[in-house]
C-alpha positions, 0 to 999 in steps of 0.5 A: 158435612160432619159436625164437631160432635160426630167427629168427636164421637167417631174418635171415641169409637176408634180409641175404644176399639184400639183400647179393646184390642190392647186389652185383648192382647194382654189377656191373651198373653196372660192366658198363655203364661198361665197355661205354661205355668199350669202345664209345667206344674202338672208335669213336675207333679206339683200340687194344685195349691202350689200351682195356684200360688205360683200363678198368683205370684208370677202373674200378680193375680187374685186366687179367684183368677188363678183358679179360673185359669187352672180350670181352663187349662188343667187337662186332667180334669177333662 
């Protein structure tokens, strides 16, 4: 027989997994948008700073996060 504490703990674990999946999907969507912005910027020969600015504006992210995405998706660097 489960105790009330065990039931509450299990509910918390389930909610945690659900929230984790939601956060993962949102991060994946952000990465996808970032990749599109970066690839398009590169195709149109935009400067790195212009692409970073666009990432910040469109995704509402910090300069640091924009630079992380740029490093992740700039295919010219590899």
